[in-house]
LOVEX-735824 format. One record per residue (C-alpha): residue in three letters; chain; x, y, z. Coordinates in Angstrom, 1 decimal, decimal comma, always signed. Example, Ala and Ser with C-alpha at 12.3 -4.5 7.8 and 13.67 -1.06 7.14 Angstrom:
<lummi: ALA | marlum: A | east: +12,3 | north: -4,5 | up: +7,8>
<lummi: SER | marlum: A | east: +13,7 | north: -1,1 | up: +7,1>
END
This chain:
<lummi: UNK | marlum: A | east: +63,7 | north: +69,8 | up: -85,4>
<lummi: UNK | marlum: A | east: +61,4 | north: +69,2 | up: -82,4>
<lummi: UNK | marlum: A | east: +62,8 | north: +68,1 | up: -79,2>
<lummi: UNK | marlum: A | east: +61,8 | north: +64,7 | up: -77,9>
<lummi: UNK | marlum: A | east: +60,2 | north: +64,5 | up: -74,5>
<lummi: UNK | marlum: A | east: +62,4 | north: +62,8 | up: -72,0>
<lummi: UNK | marlum: A | east: +60,9 | north: +59,6 | up: -70,7>
<lummi: UNK | marlum: A | east: +59,4 | north: +59,8 | up: -67,3>
<lummi: UNK | marlum: A | east: +61,0 | north: +58,0 | up: -64,3>
<lummi: UNK | marlum: A | east: +59,2 | north: +55,0 | up: -63,0>
<lummi: UNK | marlum: A | east: +59,3 | north: +54,9 | up: -59,3>
<lummi: UNK | marlum: A | east: +59,2 | north: +51,8 | up: -57,2>
<lummi: UNK | marlum: A | east: +55,9 | north: +50,9 | up: -55,5>
<lummi: UNK | marlum: A | east: +55,4 | north: +52,7 | up: -52,2>
<lummi: UNK | marlum: A | east: +53,9 | north: +50,4 | up: -49,7>
<lummi: UNK | marlum: A | east: +53,0 | north: +53,2 | up: -47,4>
<lummi: UNK | marlum: A | east: +51,2 | north: +54,9 | up: -50,3>
<lummi: UNK | marlum: A | east: +49,1 | north: +51,8 | up: -50,9>
<lummi: UNK | marlum: A | east: +48,4 | north: +51,4 | up: -47,2>
<lummi: UNK | marlum: A | east: +47,2 | north: +55,1 | up: -47,1>
<lummi: UNK | marlum: A | east: +44,8 | north: +54,2 | up: -50,0>
<lummi: UNK | marlum: A | east: +43,6 | north: +51,2 | up: -48,0>
<lummi: UNK | marlum: A | east: +45,1 | north: +48,7 | up: -50,5>
<lummi: UNK | marlum: A | east: +47,6 | north: +46,0 | up: -49,9>
<lummi: UNK | marlum: A | east: +51,0 | north: +46,3 | up: -51,3>
<lummi: UNK | marlum: A | east: +51,5 | north: +43,9 | up: -54,2>
<lummi: UNK | marlum: A | east: +53,1 | north: +40,5 | up: -53,4>
<lummi: UNK | marlum: A | east: +52,3 | north: +40,7 | up: -49,6>
<lummi: UNK | marlum: A | east: +49,4 | north: +38,7 | up: -48,2>
<lummi: UNK | marlum: A | east: +48,6 | north: +38,9 | up: -44,5>
<lummi: UNK | marlum: A | east: +48,1 | north: +35,4 | up: -43,0>
<lummi: UNK | marlum: A | east: +45,1 | north: +35,2 | up: -40,7>
<lummi: UNK | marlum: A | east: +45,7 | north: +33,0 | up: -37,8>
<lummi: UNK | marlum: A | east: +42,6 | north: +31,5 | up: -36,1>
<lummi: UNK | marlum: A | east: +42,5 | north: +32,0 | up: -32,4>
<lummi: UNK | marlum: A | east: +39,5 | north: +29,9 | up: -31,8>
<lummi: UNK | marlum: A | east: +40,2 | north: +27,1 | up: -29,3>
<lummi: UNK | marlum: A | east: +38,5 | north: +23,9 | up: -30,2>
<lummi: UNK | marlum: A | east: +36,1 | north: +22,8 | up: -27,4>
<lummi: UNK | marlum: A | east: +36,0 | north: +19,2 | up: -26,3>
<lummi: UNK | marlum: A | east: +33,0 | north: +17,2 | up: -27,6>
<lummi: UNK | marlum: A | east: +29,8 | north: +17,7 | up: -25,7>
<lummi: UNK | marlum: A | east: +28,6 | north: +14,9 | up: -23,4>
<lummi: UNK | marlum: A | east: +26,0 | north: +12,6 | up: -24,8>
<lummi: UNK | marlum: A | east: +22,6 | north: +13,5 | up: -23,4>
<lummi: UNK | marlum: A | east: +21,5 | north: +10,0 | up: -23,2>
<lummi: UNK | marlum: A | east: +24,4 | north: +8,8 | up: -21,1>
<lummi: UNK | marlum: A | east: +23,2 | north: +7,6 | up: -17,6>
<lummi: UNK | marlum: A | east: +24,2 | north: +9,8 | up: -14,7>
<lummi: UNK | marlum: A | east: +26,4 | north: +8,6 | up: -11,9>
<lummi: UNK | marlum: A | east: +23,4 | north: +8,0 | up: -9,7>
<lummi: UNK | marlum: A | east: +21,7 | north: +5,8 | up: -12,2>
<lummi: UNK | marlum: A | east: +24,9 | north: +3,8 | up: -12,6>
<lummi: UNK | marlum: A | east: +25,1 | north: +3,3 | up: -8,8>
<lummi: UNK | marlum: A | east: +21,4 | north: +2,2 | up: -8,8>
<lummi: UNK | marlum: A | east: +22,2 | north: -0,3 | up: -11,6>
<lummi: UNK | marlum: A | east: +25,1 | north: -1,6 | up: -9,5>
<lummi: UNK | marlum: A | east: +22,8 | north: -1,9 | up: -6,5>
<lummi: UNK | marlum: A | east: +20,2 | north: -3,8 | up: -8,5>
<lummi: UNK | marlum: A | east: +22,8 | north: -6,1 | up: -9,7>
<lummi: UNK | marlum: A | east: +23,9 | north: -6,8 | up: -6,1>
<lummi: UNK | marlum: A | east: +20,4 | north: -7,5 | up: -5,0>
<lummi: UNK | marlum: A | east: +19,6 | north: -9,8 | up: -7,9>
<lummi: UNK | marlum: A | east: +21,3 | north: -12,9 | up: -6,3>
<lummi: UNK | marlum: A | east: +19,3 | north: -12,3 | up: -3,1>
<lummi: UNK | marlum: A | east: +16,0 | north: -12,2 | up: -5,0>
<lummi: UNK | marlum: A | east: +16,9 | north: -15,5 | up: -6,7>
<lummi: UNK | marlum: A | east: +17,7 | north: -17,1 | up: -3,4>
<lummi: UNK | marlum: A | east: +14,5 | north: -15,8 | up: -1,8>
<lummi: UNK | marlum: A | east: +12,5 | north: -17,2 | up: -4,7>
<lummi: UNK | marlum: A | east: +14,2 | north: -20,6 | up: -4,4>
<lummi: UNK | marlum: A | east: +13,5 | north: -20,7 | up: -0,7>
<lummi: UNK | marlum: A | east: +9,9 | north: -20,0 | up: -1,3>
<lummi: UNK | marlum: A | east: +9,7 | north: -22,6 | up: -4,1>
<lummi: UNK | marlum: A | east: +11,1 | north: -25,3 | up: -1,7>
<lummi: UNK | marlum: A | east: +9,1 | north: -24,2 | up: +1,3>
<lummi: UNK | marlum: A | east: +6,2 | north: -26,5 | up: +2,1>
<lummi: UNK | marlum: A | east: +2,9 | north: -24,5 | up: +2,3>
<lummi: UNK | marlum: A | east: +1,1 | north: -24,7 | up: +5,7>
<lummi: UNK | marlum: A | east: -2,2 | north: -26,5 | up: +5,1>
<lummi: UNK | marlum: A | east: -5,0 | north: -24,7 | up: +6,9>
<lummi: UNK | marlum: A | east: -7,7 | north: -27,0 | up: +8,3>
<lummi: UNK | marlum: A | east: -11,2 | north: -26,9 | up: +6,8>
<lummi: UNK | marlum: A | east: -13,0 | north: -24,0 | up: +8,5>
<lummi: UNK | marlum: A | east: -16,8 | north: -23,4 | up: +8,7>
<lummi: UNK | marlum: A | east: -18,4 | north: -20,0 | up: +9,3>
<lummi: UNK | marlum: A | east: -21,6 | north: -19,9 | up: +11,2>
<lummi: UNK | marlum: A | east: -23,9 | north: -16,9 | up: +11,1>
<lummi: UNK | marlum: A | east: -25,2 | north: -15,5 | up: +14,3>
<lummi: UNK | marlum: A | east: -28,5 | north: -13,4 | up: +14,7>
<lummi: UNK | marlum: A | east: -29,7 | north: -11,9 | up: +17,9>
<lummi: UNK | marlum: A | east: -31,2 | north: -8,9 | up: +19,5>
<lummi: UNK | marlum: A | east: -29,5 | north: -6,7 | up: +22,1>
<lummi: UNK | marlum: A | east: -31,3 | north: -4,9 | up: +25,0>
<lummi: UNK | marlum: A | east: -32,3 | north: -1,4 | up: +24,3>
<lummi: UNK | marlum: A | east: -30,7 | north: +0,1 | up: +27,4>
<lummi: UNK | marlum: A | east: -27,2 | north: -1,3 | up: +26,3>
<lummi: UNK | marlum: A | east: -27,7 | north: +0,0 | up: +22,7>
<lummi: UNK | marlum: A | east: -28,5 | north: +3,4 | up: +24,2>
<lummi: UNK | marlum: A | east: -25,4 | north: +3,4 | up: +26,2>
<lummi: UNK | marlum: A | east: -23,3 | north: +2,4 | up: +23,1>
<lummi: UNK | marlum: A | east: -25,0 | north: +5,1 | up: +21,1>
<lummi: UNK | marlum: A | east: -23,8 | north: +7,7 | up: +23,7>
<lummi: UNK | marlum: A | east: -20,2 | north: +6,5 | up: +23,2>
<lummi: UNK | marlum: A | east: -20,6 | north: +6,4 | up: +19,5>
<lummi: UNK | marlum: A | east: -21,8 | north: +10,1 | up: +19,5>
<lummi: UNK | marlum: A | east: -18,8 | north: +11,2 | up: +21,3>
<lummi: UNK | marlum: A | east: -16,5 | north: +9,1 | up: +19,0>
<lummi: UNK | marlum: A | east: -18,4 | north: +10,4 | up: +16,0>
<lummi: UNK | marlum: A | east: -19,0 | north: +7,0 | up: +14,5>
<lummi: UNK | marlum: A | east: -22,1 | north: +4,7 | up: +14,1>
<lummi: UNK | marlum: A | east: -23,4 | north: +2,8 | up: +17,0>
<lummi: UNK | marlum: A | east: -22,7 | north: -0,4 | up: +15,1>
<lummi: UNK | marlum: A | east: -19,0 | north: +0,4 | up: +15,3>
<lummi: UNK | marlum: A | east: -19,0 | north: +0,2 | up: +19,1>
<lummi: UNK | marlum: A | east: -21,1 | north: -3,0 | up: +19,1>
<lummi: UNK | marlum: A | east: -18,7 | north: -4,7 | up: +16,6>
<lummi: UNK | marlum: A | east: -15,7 | north: -3,6 | up: +18,6>
<lummi: UNK | marlum: A | east: -17,2 | north: -5,2 | up: +21,7>
<lummi: UNK | marlum: A | east: -17,9 | north: -8,4 | up: +19,7>
<lummi: UNK | marlum: A | east: -14,3 | north: -8,5 | up: +18,3>
<lummi: UNK | marlum: A | east: -13,1 | north: -8,3 | up: +21,9>
<lummi: UNK | marlum: A | east: -15,3 | north: -11,2 | up: +22,9>
<lummi: UNK | marlum: A | east: -14,8 | north: -13,4 | up: +19,8>
<lummi: UNK | marlum: A | east: -11,5 | north: -15,2 | up: +20,9>
<lummi: UNK | marlum: A | east: -13,2 | north: -16,4 | up: +24,1>
<lummi: UNK | marlum: A | east: -16,2 | north: -17,6 | up: +22,2>
<lummi: UNK | marlum: A | east: -14,2 | north: -19,4 | up: +19,6>
<lummi: UNK | marlum: A | east: -12,1 | north: -21,2 | up: +22,3>
<lummi: UNK | marlum: A | east: -15,2 | north: -22,3 | up: +24,2>
<lummi: UNK | marlum: A | east: -16,9 | north: -23,6 | up: +21,1>
<lummi: UNK | marlum: A | east: -13,8 | north: -25,4 | up: +19,9>
<lummi: UNK | marlum: A | east: -13,6 | north: -27,1 | up: +23,3>
<lummi: UNK | marlum: A | east: -17,3 | north: -28,0 | up: +23,0>
<lummi: UNK | marlum: A | east: -20,4 | north: -26,9 | up: +24,9>
<lummi: UNK | marlum: A | east: -23,3 | north: -28,9 | up: +26,3>
<lummi: UNK | marlum: A | east: -26,8 | north: -28,4 | up: +24,9>
<lummi: UNK | marlum: A | east: -28,0 | north: -27,6 | up: +28,3>
<lummi: UNK | marlum: A | east: -25,9 | north: -24,5 | up: +28,3>
<lummi: UNK | marlum: A | east: -28,0 | north: -23,0 | up: +25,5>
<lummi: UNK | marlum: A | east: -30,8 | north: -20,7 | up: +26,8>
<lummi: UNK | marlum: A | east: -34,2 | north: -22,0 | up: +25,8>
<lummi: UNK | marlum: A | east: -36,1 | north: -18,7 | up: +26,2>
<lummi: UNK | marlum: A | east: -35,8 | north: -16,2 | up: +23,3>
<lummi: UNK | marlum: A | east: -34,9 | north: -12,6 | up: +23,9>
<lummi: UNK | marlum: A | east: -37,5 | north: -10,1 | up: +24,3>
<lummi: UNK | marlum: A | east: -38,3 | north: -7,8 | up: +21,3>
<lummi: UNK | marlum: A | east: -35,6 | north: -5,2 | up: +20,9>
<lummi: UNK | marlum: A | east: -35,2 | north: -2,5 | up: +18,3>
<lummi: UNK | marlum: A | east: -31,6 | north: -3,5 | up: +17,5>
<lummi: UNK | marlum: A | east: -30,8 | north: -6,7 | up: +15,7>
<lummi: UNK | marlum: A | east: -27,2 | north: -7,7 | up: +15,7>
<lummi: UNK | marlum: A | east: -25,8 | north: -9,7 | up: +12,8>
<lummi: UNK | marlum: A | east: -22,4 | north: -11,4 | up: +13,3>
<lummi: UNK | marlum: A | east: -20,5 | north: -14,6 | up: +12,5>
<lummi: UNK | marlum: A | east: -18,0 | north: -16,9 | up: +14,0>
<lummi: UNK | marlum: A | east: -15,5 | north: -19,3 | up: +12,3>
<lummi: UNK | marlum: A | east: -14,8 | north: -22,7 | up: +13,6>
<lummi: UNK | marlum: A | east: -12,9 | north: -25,8 | up: +12,5>
<lummi: UNK | marlum: A | east: -14,7 | north: -28,6 | up: +10,7>
<lummi: UNK | marlum: A | east: -14,2 | north: -30,9 | up: +13,7>
<lummi: UNK | marlum: A | east: -15,7 | north: -28,5 | up: +16,2>
<lummi: UNK | marlum: A | east: -18,6 | north: -27,8 | up: +13,8>
<lummi: UNK | marlum: A | east: -19,4 | north: -31,5 | up: +13,5>
<lummi: UNK | marlum: A | east: -19,3 | north: -31,9 | up: +17,3>
<lummi: UNK | marlum: A | east: -21,7 | north: -29,0 | up: +17,8>
<lummi: UNK | marlum: A | east: -24,0 | north: -30,4 | up: +15,2>
<lummi: UNK | marlum: A | east: -24,1 | north: -33,7 | up: +17,1>
<lummi: UNK | marlum: A | east: -24,7 | north: -32,0 | up: +20,4>
<lummi: UNK | marlum: A | east: -27,0 | north: -29,2 | up: +19,5>
<lummi: UNK | marlum: A | east: -28,8 | north: -30,4 | up: +16,4>
<lummi: UNK | marlum: A | east: -28,5 | north: -34,2 | up: +16,3>
<lummi: UNK | marlum: A | east: -31,4 | north: -34,7 | up: +13,8>
<lummi: UNK | marlum: A | east: -30,2 | north: -31,9 | up: +11,5>
<lummi: UNK | marlum: A | east: -33,5 | north: -30,0 | up: +11,6>
<lummi: UNK | marlum: A | east: -32,8 | north: -26,5 | up: +12,9>
<lummi: UNK | marlum: A | east: -29,2 | north: -26,0 | up: +12,1>
<lummi: UNK | marlum: A | east: -26,6 | north: -24,4 | up: +14,4>
<lummi: UNK | marlum: A | east: -27,6 | north: -20,7 | up: +13,9>
<lummi: UNK | marlum: A | east: -30,6 | north: -20,6 | up: +16,2>
<lummi: UNK | marlum: A | east: -29,1 | north: -22,4 | up: +19,2>
<lummi: UNK | marlum: A | east: -25,7 | north: -20,8 | up: +18,8>
<lummi: UNK | marlum: A | east: -27,3 | north: -17,3 | up: +18,4>
<lummi: UNK | marlum: A | east: -29,0 | north: -17,7 | up: +21,8>
<lummi: UNK | marlum: A | east: -25,8 | north: -19,0 | up: +23,4>
<lummi: UNK | marlum: A | east: -23,7 | north: -16,2 | up: +22,0>
<lummi: UNK | marlum: A | east: -26,3 | north: -13,6 | up: +22,9>
<lummi: UNK | marlum: A | east: -26,2 | north: -14,5 | up: +26,6>
<lummi: UNK | marlum: A | east: -22,4 | north: -14,1 | up: +26,5>
<lummi: UNK | marlum: A | east: -22,5 | north: -11,0 | up: +24,5>
<lummi: UNK | marlum: A | east: -24,9 | north: -9,1 | up: +26,8>
<lummi: UNK | marlum: A | east: -22,7 | north: -9,7 | up: +29,8>
<lummi: UNK | marlum: A | east: -19,6 | north: -8,7 | up: +27,9>
<lummi: UNK | marlum: A | east: -21,1 | north: -5,6 | up: +26,4>
<lummi: UNK | marlum: A | east: -22,3 | north: -4,5 | up: +29,9>
<lummi: UNK | marlum: A | east: -18,7 | north: -4,8 | up: +31,1>
<lummi: UNK | marlum: A | east: -17,3 | north: -3,4 | up: +27,9>
<lummi: UNK | marlum: A | east: -19,3 | north: -0,1 | up: +28,2>
<lummi: UNK | marlum: A | east: -18,8 | north: +0,1 | up: +32,0>
<lummi: UNK | marlum: A | east: -15,0 | north: +0,0 | up: +31,5>
<lummi: UNK | marlum: A | east: -15,3 | north: +2,8 | up: +28,9>
<lummi: UNK | marlum: A | east: -17,3 | north: +5,0 | up: +31,3>
<lummi: UNK | marlum: A | east: -20,7 | north: +4,6 | up: +29,7>
END
């Protein structure tokens, strides 16, 4: 009668053996713990910076001042300017004075007209004051200036009252207007002033 083979011995699972074969032992599961630290939420890009907030606060502080300024302007009574009249002036300047003014203009690197206008601007306040006070028709030169190469074009602004007085004194019949007579009167003053103006400048 044949002998029966003895049943083999079943050994318990060897964890080390499983680990050597790169397997995990049955019934054991490694728990993976996350080490990632949660970051705080990013700042909103559209949020205004601190400087803008300060600017907003400054604007808020200035707003009442602007309102008060606007109210003061609204209640302020506008200053009424008297009616003014501008009179055109046309006259010719002596050639020798224009040549001296041209020498100054060449050094200043500007047109000769700039020098002549500066001289007229320096004289205009005195002319305006004299015309506002009133002049006599006998003060206006009768003779016209000799022919000159340079014709000067300017103007002067007077009050309506002064204009009316000059019309009565210089052009009582309203035939010639004020431009011819006032141009001769202003030319006589301008020639003397331009001579002194150029002399003081060294020309």
